[in-house]
Backbone as XML, in Angstrom:
<?xml version="1.0"?>
<chain id="A" units="angstrom">
  <residue number="1" name="MET">
    <atom name="N" x="53.690" y="-109.828" z="94.996"/>
    <atom name="CA" x="54.736" y="-109.232" z="94.170"/>
    <atom name="C" x="55.021" y="-110.183" z="93.011"/>
  </residue>
  <residue number="2" name="ASN">
    <atom name="N" x="54.969" y="-109.662" z="91.778"/>
    <atom name="CA" x="55.282" y="-110.536" z="90.655"/>
    <atom name="C" x="56.791" y="-110.715" z="90.524"/>
  </residue>
  <residue number="3" name="ALA">
    <atom name="N" x="57.226" y="-111.585" z="89.652"/>
    <atom name="CA" x="58.629" y="-112.013" z="89.607"/>
    <atom name="C" x="59.604" y="-110.896" z="89.255"/>
  </residue>
  <residue number="4" name="ARG">
    <atom name="N" x="59.250" y="-110.028" z="88.349"/>
    <atom name="CA" x="60.208" y="-109.002" z="87.927"/>
    <atom name="C" x="60.555" y="-108.036" z="89.061"/>
  </residue>
  <residue number="5" name="PRO">
    <atom name="N" x="59.589" y="-107.449" z="89.758"/>
    <atom name="CA" x="59.963" y="-106.586" z="90.888"/>
    <atom name="C" x="60.735" y="-107.349" z="91.961"/>
  </residue>
  <residue number="6" name="GLN">
    <atom name="N" x="60.349" y="-108.588" z="92.189"/>
    <atom name="CA" x="61.043" y="-109.398" z="93.190"/>
    <atom name="C" x="62.506" y="-109.600" z="92.800"/>
  </residue>
  <residue number="7" name="ALA">
    <atom name="N" x="62.767" y="-109.799" z="91.515"/>
    <atom name="CA" x="64.148" y="-109.966" z="91.053"/>
    <atom name="C" x="64.963" y="-108.702" z="91.308"/>
  </residue>
  <residue number="8" name="TRP">
    <atom name="N" x="64.369" y="-107.547" z="91.096"/>
    <atom name="CA" x="65.060" y="-106.286" z="91.357"/>
    <atom name="C" x="65.345" y="-106.129" z="92.847"/>
  </residue>
  <residue number="9" name="LEU">
    <atom name="N" x="64.389" y="-106.498" z="93.676"/>
    <atom name="CA" x="64.593" y="-106.368" z="95.119"/>
    <atom name="C" x="65.651" y="-107.357" z="95.612"/>
  </residue>
  <residue number="10" name="LEU">
    <atom name="N" x="65.633" y="-108.561" z="95.091"/>
    <atom name="CA" x="66.662" y="-109.531" z="95.467"/>
    <atom name="C" x="68.051" y="-109.052" z="95.049"/>
  </residue>
  <residue number="11" name="GLN">
    <atom name="N" x="68.134" y="-108.431" z="93.865"/>
    <atom name="CA" x="69.427" y="-107.903" z="93.429"/>
    <atom name="C" x="69.851" y="-106.728" z="94.303"/>
  </residue>
  <residue number="12" name="ALA">
    <atom name="N" x="68.900" y="-105.921" z="94.742"/>
    <atom name="CA" x="69.220" y="-104.824" z="95.658"/>
    <atom name="C" x="69.819" y="-105.370" z="96.947"/>
  </residue>
  <residue number="13" name="CYS">
    <atom name="N" x="69.231" y="-106.412" z="97.469"/>
    <atom name="CA" x="69.757" y="-107.029" z="98.698"/>
    <atom name="C" x="71.145" y="-107.608" z="98.463"/>
  </residue>
  <residue number="14" name="ASN">
    <atom name="N" x="71.348" y="-108.213" z="97.293"/>
    <atom name="CA" x="72.653" y="-108.763" z="96.946"/>
    <atom name="C" x="73.695" y="-107.655" z="96.819"/>
  </residue>
  <residue number="15" name="ASP">
    <atom name="N" x="73.320" y="-106.543" z="96.201"/>
    <atom name="CA" x="74.241" y="-105.405" z="96.084"/>
    <atom name="C" x="74.600" y="-104.851" z="97.461"/>
  </residue>
  <residue number="16" name="LEU">
    <atom name="N" x="73.638" y="-104.823" z="98.372"/>
    <atom name="CA" x="73.923" y="-104.353" z="99.724"/>
    <atom name="C" x="74.891" y="-105.293" z="100.435"/>
  </residue>
  <residue number="17" name="GLU">
    <atom name="N" x="74.734" y="-106.584" z="100.234"/>
    <atom name="CA" x="75.675" y="-107.548" z="100.819"/>
    <atom name="C" x="77.088" y="-107.340" z="100.263"/>
  </residue>
  <residue number="18" name="LEU">
    <atom name="N" x="77.185" y="-107.088" z="98.955"/>
    <atom name="CA" x="78.486" y="-106.829" z="98.353"/>
    <atom name="C" x="79.078" y="-105.526" z="98.894"/>
  </residue>
  <residue number="19" name="ALA">
    <atom name="N" x="78.237" y="-104.522" z="99.090"/>
    <atom name="CA" x="78.705" y="-103.259" z="99.667"/>
    <atom name="C" x="79.307" y="-103.496" z="101.053"/>
  </residue>
  <residue number="20" name="GLN">
    <atom name="N" x="78.664" y="-104.341" z="101.836"/>
    <atom name="CA" x="79.188" y="-104.634" z="103.171"/>
    <atom name="C" x="80.511" y="-105.387" z="103.089"/>
  </residue>
  <residue number="21" name="LEU">
    <atom name="N" x="80.613" y="-106.331" z="102.172"/>
    <atom name="CA" x="81.884" y="-107.039" z="101.977"/>
    <atom name="C" x="83.000" y="-106.077" z="101.571"/>
  </residue>
  <residue number="22" name="ALA">
    <atom name="N" x="82.680" y="-105.171" z="100.670"/>
    <atom name="CA" x="83.671" y="-104.181" z="100.249"/>
    <atom name="C" x="84.080" y="-103.311" z="101.432"/>
  </residue>
  <residue number="23" name="ARG">
    <atom name="N" x="83.110" y="-102.874" z="102.214"/>
    <atom name="CA" x="83.391" y="-102.043" z="103.394"/>
    <atom name="C" x="84.288" y="-102.792" z="104.374"/>
  </residue>
  <residue number="24" name="ASP">
    <atom name="N" x="83.950" y="-104.043" z="104.623"/>
    <atom name="CA" x="84.703" y="-104.849" z="105.575"/>
    <atom name="C" x="86.144" y="-105.078" z="105.143"/>
  </residue>
  <residue number="25" name="ASN">
    <atom name="N" x="86.393" y="-104.964" z="103.840"/>
    <atom name="CA" x="87.724" y="-105.207" z="103.305"/>
    <atom name="C" x="88.443" y="-103.926" z="102.864"/>
  </residue>
  <residue number="26" name="GLY">
    <atom name="N" x="87.925" y="-102.785" z="103.287"/>
    <atom name="CA" x="88.601" y="-101.523" z="103.050"/>
    <atom name="C" x="88.377" y="-100.874" z="101.700"/>
  </residue>
  <residue number="27" name="PHE">
    <atom name="N" x="87.443" y="-101.391" z="100.918"/>
    <atom name="CA" x="87.145" y="-100.802" z="99.615"/>
    <atom name="C" x="85.955" y="-99.855" z="99.780"/>
  </residue>
  <residue number="28" name="LEU">
    <atom name="N" x="86.235" y="-98.676" z="100.309"/>
    <atom name="CA" x="85.162" y="-97.753" z="100.702"/>
    <atom name="C" x="84.419" y="-97.171" z="99.502"/>
  </residue>
  <residue number="29" name="ALA">
    <atom name="N" x="85.131" y="-96.792" z="98.463"/>
    <atom name="CA" x="84.464" y="-96.235" z="97.283"/>
    <atom name="C" x="83.527" y="-97.271" z="96.663"/>
  </residue>
  <residue number="30" name="GLN">
    <atom name="N" x="84.001" y="-98.491" z="96.563"/>
    <atom name="CA" x="83.167" y="-99.550" z="95.989"/>
    <atom name="C" x="81.967" y="-99.846" z="96.892"/>
  </residue>
  <residue number="31" name="ALA">
    <atom name="N" x="82.170" y="-99.791" z="98.188"/>
    <atom name="CA" x="81.060" y="-99.998" z="99.124"/>
    <atom name="C" x="80.004" y="-98.926" z="98.923"/>
  </residue>
  <residue number="32" name="CYS">
    <atom name="N" x="80.426" y="-97.691" z="98.756"/>
    <atom name="CA" x="79.473" y="-96.591" z="98.537"/>
    <atom name="C" x="78.733" y="-96.775" z="97.218"/>
  </residue>
  <residue number="33" name="TYR">
    <atom name="N" x="79.452" y="-97.169" z="96.188"/>
    <atom name="CA" x="78.803" y="-97.384" z="94.892"/>
    <atom name="C" x="77.729" y="-98.468" z="94.996"/>
  </residue>
  <residue number="34" name="PHE">
    <atom name="N" x="78.076" y="-99.591" z="95.580"/>
    <atom name="CA" x="77.091" y="-100.670" z="95.658"/>
    <atom name="C" x="75.953" y="-100.352" z="96.628"/>
  </residue>
  <residue number="35" name="ALA">
    <atom name="N" x="76.200" y="-99.493" z="97.593"/>
    <atom name="CA" x="75.102" y="-99.025" z="98.454"/>
    <atom name="C" x="74.120" y="-98.195" z="97.633"/>
  </residue>
  <residue number="36" name="THR">
    <atom name="N" x="74.646" y="-97.335" z="96.761"/>
    <atom name="CA" x="73.746" y="-96.542" z="95.909"/>
    <atom name="C" x="72.964" y="-97.456" z="94.974"/>
  </residue>
  <residue number="37" name="GLN">
    <atom name="N" x="73.639" y="-98.466" z="94.450"/>
    <atom name="CA" x="72.966" y="-99.413" z="93.561"/>
    <atom name="C" x="71.856" y="-100.169" z="94.290"/>
  </residue>
  <residue number="38" name="ALA">
    <atom name="N" x="72.117" y="-100.552" z="95.522"/>
    <atom name="CA" x="71.119" y="-101.271" z="96.310"/>
    <atom name="C" x="69.871" y="-100.415" z="96.509"/>
  </residue>
  <residue number="39" name="ALA">
    <atom name="N" x="70.060" y="-99.166" z="96.898"/>
    <atom name="CA" x="68.913" y="-98.280" z="97.115"/>
    <atom name="C" x="68.170" y="-98.030" z="95.804"/>
  </residue>
  <residue number="40" name="GLU">
    <atom name="N" x="68.910" y="-97.788" z="94.739"/>
    <atom name="CA" x="68.293" y="-97.525" z="93.442"/>
    <atom name="C" x="67.464" y="-98.720" z="92.964"/>
  </residue>
  <residue number="41" name="LYS">
    <atom name="N" x="68.029" y="-99.901" z="93.025"/>
    <atom name="CA" x="67.308" y="-101.086" z="92.558"/>
    <atom name="C" x="66.100" y="-101.395" z="93.430"/>
  </residue>
  <residue number="42" name="ALA">
    <atom name="N" x="66.215" y="-101.142" z="94.720"/>
    <atom name="CA" x="65.072" y="-101.360" z="95.611"/>
    <atom name="C" x="63.931" y="-100.411" z="95.248"/>
  </residue>
  <residue number="43" name="LEU">
    <atom name="N" x="64.243" y="-99.142" z="95.020"/>
    <atom name="CA" x="63.209" y="-98.175" z="94.641"/>
    <atom name="C" x="62.604" y="-98.528" z="93.287"/>
  </residue>
  <residue number="44" name="LYS">
    <atom name="N" x="63.443" y="-98.958" z="92.365"/>
    <atom name="CA" x="62.925" y="-99.356" z="91.056"/>
    <atom name="C" x="62.052" y="-100.596" z="91.164"/>
  </residue>
  <residue number="45" name="SER">
    <atom name="N" x="62.354" y="-101.478" z="92.101"/>
    <atom name="CA" x="61.488" y="-102.654" z="92.290"/>
    <atom name="C" x="60.088" y="-102.218" z="92.720"/>
  </residue>
  <residue number="46" name="ALA">
    <atom name="N" x="60.008" y="-101.196" z="93.561"/>
    <atom name="CA" x="58.700" y="-100.704" z="94.017"/>
    <atom name="C" x="57.934" y="-100.065" z="92.863"/>
  </residue>
  <residue number="47" name="ILE">
    <atom name="N" x="58.643" y="-99.346" z="92.001"/>
    <atom name="CA" x="57.988" y="-98.745" z="90.829"/>
    <atom name="C" x="57.455" y="-99.837" z="89.918"/>
  </residue>
  <residue number="48" name="LEU">
    <atom name="N" x="58.258" y="-100.871" z="89.704"/>
    <atom name="CA" x="57.813" y="-102.009" z="88.888"/>
    <atom name="C" x="56.613" y="-102.707" z="89.522"/>
  </residue>
  <residue number="49" name="GLU">
    <atom name="N" x="56.629" y="-102.815" z="90.833"/>
    <atom name="CA" x="55.523" y="-103.459" z="91.549"/>
    <atom name="C" x="54.213" y="-102.722" z="91.311"/>
  </residue>
  <residue number="50" name="LEU">
    <atom name="N" x="54.302" y="-101.420" z="91.096"/>
    <atom name="CA" x="53.109" y="-100.611" z="90.822"/>
    <atom name="C" x="52.677" y="-100.705" z="89.365"/>
  </residue>
  <residue number="51" name="GLY">
    <atom name="N" x="53.400" y="-101.500" z="88.571"/>
    <atom name="CA" x="53.037" y="-101.686" z="87.166"/>
    <atom name="C" x="53.603" y="-100.622" z="86.244"/>
  </residue>
  <residue number="52" name="LEU">
    <atom name="N" x="54.578" y="-99.871" z="86.734"/>
    <atom name="CA" x="55.186" y="-98.808" z="85.944"/>
    <atom name="C" x="56.614" y="-99.177" z="85.567"/>
  </residue>
  <residue number="53" name="GLU">
    <atom name="N" x="57.123" y="-98.530" z="84.547"/>
    <atom name="CA" x="58.529" y="-98.691" z="84.193"/>
    <atom name="C" x="59.312" y="-97.615" z="84.926"/>
  </residue>
  <residue number="54" name="PRO">
    <atom name="N" x="60.372" y="-97.983" z="85.606"/>
    <atom name="CA" x="61.149" y="-96.967" z="86.324"/>
    <atom name="C" x="61.889" y="-96.046" z="85.363"/>
  </residue>
  <residue number="55" name="PRO">
    <atom name="N" x="62.037" y="-94.789" z="85.763"/>
    <atom name="CA" x="62.802" y="-93.867" z="84.917"/>
    <atom name="C" x="64.274" y="-94.256" z="84.895"/>
  </residue>
  <residue number="56" name="HIS">
    <atom name="N" x="64.936" y="-93.884" z="83.823"/>
    <atom name="CA" x="66.372" y="-94.156" z="83.695"/>
    <atom name="C" x="67.130" y="-93.048" z="84.407"/>
  </residue>
  <residue number="57" name="THR">
    <atom name="N" x="67.307" y="-93.237" z="85.705"/>
    <atom name="CA" x="67.998" y="-92.244" z="86.519"/>
    <atom name="C" x="68.691" y="-92.938" z="87.684"/>
  </residue>
  <residue number="58" name="HIS">
    <atom name="N" x="69.736" y="-92.289" z="88.176"/>
    <atom name="CA" x="70.403" y="-92.756" z="89.390"/>
    <atom name="C" x="70.053" y="-91.859" z="90.568"/>
  </residue>
  <residue number="59" name="VAL">
    <atom name="N" x="69.207" y="-90.859" z="90.328"/>
    <atom name="CA" x="68.844" y="-89.891" z="91.357"/>
    <atom name="C" x="67.697" y="-90.477" z="92.189"/>
  </residue>
  <residue number="60" name="LEU">
    <atom name="N" x="68.018" y="-90.832" z="93.412"/>
    <atom name="CA" x="67.052" y="-91.534" z="94.263"/>
    <atom name="C" x="65.814" y="-90.700" z="94.545"/>
  </residue>
  <residue number="61" name="ASN">
    <atom name="N" x="65.970" y="-89.396" z="94.708"/>
    <atom name="CA" x="64.795" y="-88.554" z="94.953"/>
    <atom name="C" x="63.858" y="-88.518" z="93.751"/>
  </residue>
  <residue number="62" name="ASN">
    <atom name="N" x="64.392" y="-88.664" z="92.539"/>
    <atom name="CA" x="63.530" y="-88.747" z="91.358"/>
    <atom name="C" x="62.735" y="-90.047" z="91.361"/>
  </residue>
  <residue number="63" name="LEU">
    <atom name="N" x="63.356" y="-91.118" z="91.828"/>
    <atom name="CA" x="62.639" y="-92.393" z="91.926"/>
    <atom name="C" x="61.535" y="-92.296" z="92.973"/>
  </residue>
  <residue number="64" name="LEU">
    <atom name="N" x="61.835" y="-91.639" z="94.093"/>
    <atom name="CA" x="60.806" y="-91.429" z="95.117"/>
    <atom name="C" x="59.659" y="-90.594" z="94.577"/>
  </residue>
  <residue number="65" name="LYS">
    <atom name="N" x="59.989" y="-89.596" z="93.786"/>
    <atom name="CA" x="58.954" y="-88.750" z="93.173"/>
    <atom name="C" x="58.026" y="-89.602" z="92.310"/>
  </residue>
  <residue number="66" name="SER">
    <atom name="N" x="58.595" y="-90.533" z="91.568"/>
    <atom name="CA" x="57.769" y="-91.437" z="90.746"/>
    <atom name="C" x="56.824" y="-92.259" z="91.618"/>
  </residue>
  <residue number="67" name="LEU">
    <atom name="N" x="57.332" y="-92.718" z="92.758"/>
    <atom name="CA" x="56.485" y="-93.487" z="93.673"/>
    <atom name="C" x="55.364" y="-92.615" z="94.243"/>
  </residue>
  <residue number="68" name="ALA">
    <atom name="N" x="55.696" y="-91.393" z="94.605"/>
    <atom name="CA" x="54.690" y="-90.480" z="95.155"/>
    <atom name="C" x="53.628" y="-90.158" z="94.105"/>
  </residue>
  <residue number="69" name="GLU">
    <atom name="N" x="54.061" y="-89.913" z="92.871"/>
    <atom name="CA" x="53.122" y="-89.616" z="91.789"/>
    <atom name="C" x="52.192" y="-90.787" z="91.516"/>
  </residue>
  <residue number="70" name="ALA">
    <atom name="N" x="52.646" y="-91.991" z="91.818"/>
    <atom name="CA" x="51.822" y="-93.192" z="91.632"/>
    <atom name="C" x="50.908" y="-93.438" z="92.830"/>
  </residue>
  <residue number="71" name="GLY">
    <atom name="N" x="50.999" y="-92.562" z="93.840"/>
    <atom name="CA" x="50.101" y="-92.660" z="94.980"/>
    <atom name="C" x="50.656" y="-93.358" z="96.202"/>
  </residue>
  <residue number="72" name="LEU">
    <atom name="N" x="51.924" y="-93.709" z="96.180"/>
    <atom name="CA" x="52.524" y="-94.393" z="97.322"/>
    <atom name="C" x="52.912" y="-93.378" z="98.395"/>
  </residue>
  <residue number="73" name="ASP">
    <atom name="N" x="52.663" y="-93.714" z="99.638"/>
    <atom name="CA" x="53.065" y="-92.865" z="100.755"/>
    <atom name="C" x="54.572" y="-93.027" z="100.960"/>
  </residue>
  <residue number="74" name="ILE">
    <atom name="N" x="55.310" y="-91.965" z="100.705"/>
    <atom name="CA" x="56.772" y="-92.025" z="100.794"/>
    <atom name="C" x="57.298" y="-91.346" z="102.057"/>
  </residue>
  <residue number="75" name="SER">
    <atom name="N" x="56.446" y="-91.106" z="103.024"/>
    <atom name="CA" x="56.866" y="-90.393" z="104.230"/>
    <atom name="C" x="57.966" y="-91.130" z="104.995"/>
  </residue>
  <residue number="76" name="ALA">
    <atom name="N" x="58.046" y="-92.437" z="104.856"/>
    <atom name="CA" x="59.090" y="-93.211" z="105.543"/>
    <atom name="C" x="60.491" y="-92.837" z="105.056"/>
  </residue>
  <residue number="77" name="PHE">
    <atom name="N" x="60.581" y="-92.186" z="103.908"/>
    <atom name="CA" x="61.870" y="-91.840" z="103.316"/>
    <atom name="C" x="62.282" y="-90.395" z="103.580"/>
  </residue>
  <residue number="78" name="ASN">
    <atom name="N" x="61.396" y="-89.624" z="104.208"/>
    <atom name="CA" x="61.637" y="-88.182" z="104.364"/>
    <atom name="C" x="62.930" y="-87.837" z="105.083"/>
  </residue>
  <residue number="79" name="GLU">
    <atom name="N" x="63.303" y="-88.592" z="106.072"/>
    <atom name="CA" x="64.489" y="-88.266" z="106.862"/>
    <atom name="C" x="65.767" y="-88.960" z="106.367"/>
  </residue>
  <residue number="80" name="MET">
    <atom name="N" x="65.656" y="-89.730" z="105.312"/>
    <atom name="CA" x="66.831" y="-90.451" z="104.804"/>
    <atom name="C" x="67.694" y="-89.522" z="103.948"/>
  </residue>
  <residue number="81" name="PRO">
    <atom name="N" x="69.011" y="-89.585" z="104.099"/>
    <atom name="CA" x="69.913" y="-88.731" z="103.305"/>
    <atom name="C" x="70.122" y="-89.275" z="101.883"/>
  </residue>
  <residue number="82" name="LEU">
    <atom name="N" x="69.049" y="-89.285" z="101.113"/>
    <atom name="CA" x="69.115" y="-89.888" z="99.780"/>
    <atom name="C" x="69.916" y="-89.046" z="98.794"/>
  </residue>
  <residue number="83" name="GLN">
    <atom name="N" x="69.906" y="-87.734" z="98.964"/>
    <atom name="CA" x="70.654" y="-86.887" z="98.038"/>
    <atom name="C" x="72.152" y="-87.173" z="98.128"/>
  </residue>
  <residue number="84" name="SER">
    <atom name="N" x="72.653" y="-87.299" z="99.339"/>
    <atom name="CA" x="74.087" y="-87.583" z="99.474"/>
    <atom name="C" x="74.415" y="-88.979" z="98.958"/>
  </residue>
  <residue number="85" name="LEU">
    <atom name="N" x="73.506" y="-89.922" z="99.134"/>
    <atom name="CA" x="73.730" y="-91.263" z="98.598"/>
    <atom name="C" x="73.730" y="-91.222" z="97.063"/>
  </residue>
  <residue number="86" name="SER">
    <atom name="N" x="72.818" y="-90.460" z="96.471"/>
    <atom name="CA" x="72.786" y="-90.330" z="95.008"/>
    <atom name="C" x="74.088" y="-89.766" z="94.462"/>
  </residue>
  <residue number="87" name="ARG">
    <atom name="N" x="74.643" y="-88.789" z="95.149"/>
    <atom name="CA" x="75.896" y="-88.179" z="94.688"/>
    <atom name="C" x="77.025" y="-89.200" z="94.618"/>
  </residue>
  <residue number="88" name="MET">
    <atom name="N" x="76.966" y="-90.210" z="95.470"/>
    <atom name="CA" x="78.017" y="-91.220" z="95.498"/>
    <atom name="C" x="78.015" y="-92.110" z="94.263"/>
  </residue>
  <residue number="89" name="SER">
    <atom name="N" x="76.912" y="-92.125" z="93.545"/>
    <atom name="CA" x="76.821" y="-92.959" z="92.348"/>
    <atom name="C" x="77.907" y="-92.609" z="91.344"/>
  </residue>
  <residue number="90" name="ILE">
    <atom name="N" x="78.218" y="-91.333" z="91.230"/>
    <atom name="CA" x="79.258" y="-90.884" z="90.303"/>
    <atom name="C" x="80.604" y="-90.773" z="91.007"/>
  </residue>
  <residue number="91" name="SER">
    <atom name="N" x="80.622" y="-90.119" z="92.166"/>
    <atom name="CA" x="81.902" y="-89.841" z="92.831"/>
    <atom name="C" x="82.617" y="-91.100" z="93.302"/>
  </residue>
  <residue number="92" name="SER">
    <atom name="N" x="81.900" y="-92.205" z="93.437"/>
    <atom name="CA" x="82.538" y="-93.447" z="93.865"/>
    <atom name="C" x="83.147" y="-94.227" z="92.701"/>
  </residue>
  <residue number="93" name="ARG">
    <atom name="N" x="82.896" y="-93.762" z="91.479"/>
    <atom name="CA" x="83.388" y="-94.500" z="90.318"/>
    <atom name="C" x="84.438" y="-93.777" z="89.500"/>
  </residue>
  <residue number="94" name="TYR">
    <atom name="N" x="84.382" y="-92.459" z="89.465"/>
    <atom name="CA" x="85.240" y="-91.710" z="88.555"/>
    <atom name="C" x="86.135" y="-90.746" z="89.320"/>
  </residue>
  <residue number="95" name="PRO">
    <atom name="N" x="87.395" y="-90.623" z="88.899"/>
    <atom name="CA" x="88.312" y="-89.696" z="89.577"/>
    <atom name="C" x="87.819" y="-88.258" z="89.513"/>
  </residue>
  <residue number="96" name="LEU">
    <atom name="N" x="88.013" y="-87.559" z="90.595"/>
    <atom name="CA" x="87.731" y="-86.138" z="90.670"/>
    <atom name="C" x="89.072" y="-85.429" z="90.540"/>
  </residue>
  <residue number="97" name="ASP">
    <atom name="N" x="89.300" y="-84.798" z="89.408"/>
    <atom name="CA" x="90.599" y="-84.198" z="89.117"/>
    <atom name="C" x="91.676" y="-85.277" z="89.229"/>
  </residue>
  <residue number="98" name="ALA">
    <atom name="N" x="92.642" y="-85.086" z="90.114"/>
    <atom name="CA" x="93.732" y="-86.051" z="90.257"/>
    <atom name="C" x="93.496" y="-87.032" z="91.404"/>
  </residue>
  <residue number="99" name="THR">
    <atom name="N" x="92.303" y="-86.951" z="92.005"/>
    <atom name="CA" x="92.024" y="-87.802" z="93.161"/>
    <atom name="C" x="91.160" y="-88.995" z="92.758"/>
  </residue>
  <residue number="100" name="PRO">
    <atom name="N" x="91.665" y="-90.207" z="92.929"/>
    <atom name="CA" x="90.842" y="-91.381" z="92.605"/>
    <atom name="C" x="89.768" y="-91.593" z="93.674"/>
  </residue>
  <residue number="101" name="PRO">
    <atom name="N" x="88.663" y="-92.194" z="93.306"/>
    <atom name="CA" x="87.602" y="-92.461" z="94.284"/>
    <atom name="C" x="88.095" y="-93.215" z="95.517"/>
  </residue>
  <residue number="102" name="ALA">
    <atom name="N" x="89.084" y="-94.064" z="95.345"/>
    <atom name="CA" x="89.603" y="-94.840" z="96.477"/>
    <atom name="C" x="90.122" y="-93.945" z="97.600"/>
  </residue>
  <residue number="103" name="GLU">
    <atom name="N" x="90.429" y="-92.694" z="97.286"/>
    <atom name="CA" x="90.932" y="-91.765" z="98.296"/>
    <atom name="C" x="89.889" y="-90.754" z="98.769"/>
  </residue>
  <residue number="104" name="LEU">
    <atom name="N" x="88.670" y="-90.857" z="98.297"/>
    <atom name="CA" x="87.659" y="-89.843" z="98.600"/>
    <atom name="C" x="86.771" y="-90.157" z="99.802"/>
  </residue>
  <residue number="105" name="PHE">
    <atom name="N" x="86.662" y="-91.405" z="100.185"/>
    <atom name="CA" x="85.641" y="-91.789" z="101.156"/>
    <atom name="C" x="86.231" y="-92.158" z="102.508"/>
  </residue>
  <residue number="106" name="GLU">
    <atom name="N" x="85.530" y="-91.737" z="103.539"/>
    <atom name="CA" x="85.891" y="-92.042" z="104.922"/>
    <atom name="C" x="84.962" y="-93.140" z="105.441"/>
  </residue>
  <residue number="107" name="ALA">
    <atom name="N" x="85.382" y="-93.792" z="106.494"/>
    <atom name="CA" x="84.606" y="-94.899" z="107.056"/>
    <atom name="C" x="83.211" y="-94.462" z="107.496"/>
  </residue>
  <residue number="108" name="GLU">
    <atom name="N" x="83.105" y="-93.285" z="108.123"/>
    <atom name="CA" x="81.799" y="-92.844" z="108.635"/>
    <atom name="C" x="80.787" y="-92.638" z="107.519"/>
  </residue>
  <residue number="109" name="GLU">
    <atom name="N" x="81.214" y="-91.977" z="106.424"/>
    <atom name="CA" x="80.262" y="-91.750" z="105.343"/>
    <atom name="C" x="79.926" y="-93.053" z="104.622"/>
  </residue>
  <residue number="110" name="THR">
    <atom name="N" x="80.876" y="-93.974" z="104.573"/>
    <atom name="CA" x="80.606" y="-95.286" z="103.988"/>
    <atom name="C" x="79.575" y="-96.032" z="104.833"/>
  </residue>
  <residue number="111" name="ASP">
    <atom name="N" x="79.750" y="-95.983" z="106.142"/>
    <atom name="CA" x="78.785" y="-96.633" z="107.035"/>
    <atom name="C" x="77.404" y="-96.005" z="106.885"/>
  </residue>
  <residue number="112" name="GLN">
    <atom name="N" x="77.365" y="-94.682" z="106.722"/>
    <atom name="CA" x="76.085" y="-93.996" z="106.521"/>
    <atom name="C" x="75.437" y="-94.426" z="105.208"/>
  </residue>
  <residue number="113" name="ALA">
    <atom name="N" x="76.239" y="-94.573" z="104.168"/>
    <atom name="CA" x="75.711" y="-95.011" z="102.874"/>
    <atom name="C" x="75.083" y="-96.398" z="102.997"/>
  </residue>
  <residue number="114" name="LEU">
    <atom name="N" x="75.769" y="-97.312" z="103.662"/>
    <atom name="CA" x="75.229" y="-98.655" z="103.850"/>
    <atom name="C" x="73.970" y="-98.633" z="104.702"/>
  </residue>
  <residue number="115" name="ALA">
    <atom name="N" x="73.974" y="-97.827" z="105.739"/>
    <atom name="CA" x="72.797" y="-97.735" z="106.613"/>
    <atom name="C" x="71.607" y="-97.154" z="105.852"/>
  </residue>
  <residue number="116" name="THR">
    <atom name="N" x="71.855" y="-96.168" z="105.015"/>
    <atom name="CA" x="70.767" y="-95.574" z="104.237"/>
    <atom name="C" x="70.193" y="-96.571" z="103.252"/>
  </residue>
  <residue number="117" name="ALA">
    <atom name="N" x="71.059" y="-97.276" z="102.542"/>
    <atom name="CA" x="70.578" y="-98.287" z="101.593"/>
    <atom name="C" x="69.772" y="-99.368" z="102.315"/>
  </residue>
  <residue number="118" name="ALA">
    <atom name="N" x="70.252" y="-99.795" z="103.470"/>
    <atom name="CA" x="69.524" y="-100.800" z="104.252"/>
    <atom name="C" x="68.171" y="-100.254" z="104.692"/>
  </residue>
  <residue number="119" name="ALA">
    <atom name="N" x="68.118" y="-98.988" z="105.061"/>
    <atom name="CA" x="66.857" y="-98.374" z="105.493"/>
    <atom name="C" x="65.865" y="-98.276" z="104.337"/>
  </residue>
  <residue number="120" name="VAL">
    <atom name="N" x="66.361" y="-97.986" z="103.140"/>
    <atom name="CA" x="65.486" y="-97.945" z="101.961"/>
    <atom name="C" x="64.865" y="-99.317" z="101.723"/>
  </residue>
  <residue number="121" name="ILE">
    <atom name="N" x="65.698" y="-100.339" z="101.737"/>
    <atom name="CA" x="65.203" y="-101.701" z="101.504"/>
    <atom name="C" x="64.199" y="-102.094" z="102.579"/>
  </residue>
  <residue number="122" name="LYS">
    <atom name="N" x="64.513" y="-101.805" z="103.819"/>
    <atom name="CA" x="63.616" y="-102.142" z="104.925"/>
    <atom name="C" x="62.282" y="-101.426" z="104.785"/>
  </residue>
  <residue number="123" name="ALA">
    <atom name="N" x="62.309" y="-100.135" z="104.473"/>
    <atom name="CA" x="61.075" y="-99.371" z="104.331"/>
    <atom name="C" x="60.208" y="-99.913" z="103.197"/>
  </residue>
  <residue number="124" name="LEU">
    <atom name="N" x="60.853" y="-100.301" z="102.095"/>
    <atom name="CA" x="60.090" y="-100.846" z="100.970"/>
    <atom name="C" x="59.497" y="-102.203" z="101.296"/>
  </residue>
  <residue number="125" name="LYS">
    <atom name="N" x="60.237" y="-103.016" z="102.012"/>
    <atom name="CA" x="59.693" y="-104.310" z="102.427"/>
    <atom name="C" x="58.502" y="-104.124" z="103.362"/>
  </residue>
  <residue number="126" name="GLU">
    <atom name="N" x="58.592" y="-103.136" z="104.243"/>
    <atom name="CA" x="57.483" y="-102.862" z="105.150"/>
    <atom name="C" x="56.264" y="-102.345" z="104.387"/>
  </residue>
  <residue number="127" name="LEU">
    <atom name="N" x="56.478" y="-101.482" z="103.406"/>
    <atom name="CA" x="55.377" y="-101.013" z="102.579"/>
    <atom name="C" x="54.725" y="-102.162" z="101.818"/>
  </residue>
  <residue number="128" name="ASP">
    <atom name="N" x="55.558" y="-103.071" z="101.316"/>
    <atom name="CA" x="55.041" y="-104.208" z="100.569"/>
    <atom name="C" x="54.230" y="-105.132" z="101.473"/>
  </residue>
  <residue number="129" name="SER">
    <atom name="N" x="54.682" y="-105.300" z="102.706"/>
    <atom name="CA" x="53.959" y="-106.184" z="103.630"/>
    <atom name="C" x="52.632" y="-105.576" z="104.075"/>
  </residue>
  <residue number="130" name="GLU">
    <atom name="N" x="52.517" y="-104.247" z="103.974"/>
    <atom name="CA" x="51.266" y="-103.574" z="104.343"/>
    <atom name="C" x="50.257" y="-103.615" z="103.218"/>
  </residue>
  <residue number="131" name="SER">
    <atom name="N" x="50.716" y="-103.897" z="101.982"/>
    <atom name="CA" x="49.822" y="-103.921" z="100.832"/>
    <atom name="C" x="48.846" y="-105.078" z="100.934"/>
  </residue>
  <residue number="132" name="PRO">
    <atom name="N" x="47.622" y="-104.862" z="100.438"/>
    <atom name="CA" x="46.632" y="-105.959" z="100.479"/>
    <atom name="C" x="46.981" y="-107.098" z="99.571"/>
  </residue>
</chain>
């Protein structure tokens, strides 16, 4: 792995750690946001590793599509709830009508967001370790 993709993956891991800190301290919306960032940066690191520039998107399934189009086996991601994690990218930052994001998230969905982001990072690390 060259330095640029590695930097993106390290930042993804750092964002996941921050998401956990936010979760542990009751900042659920912020935890969800940083979980989405962790998954997004991890996927973009894999695209960079393939020698491509990642698309400017926060939609995780679009990033997976880019990986699939580049020939990467993305079956490890099939059961992950990436669409719901992608939706959190916006809903965790901006008020919905009169409701601030701080009031939108429950502990269970926050835990799921963190687990999904961790699963994305783990799957990408496993794919990288399988590469020649």
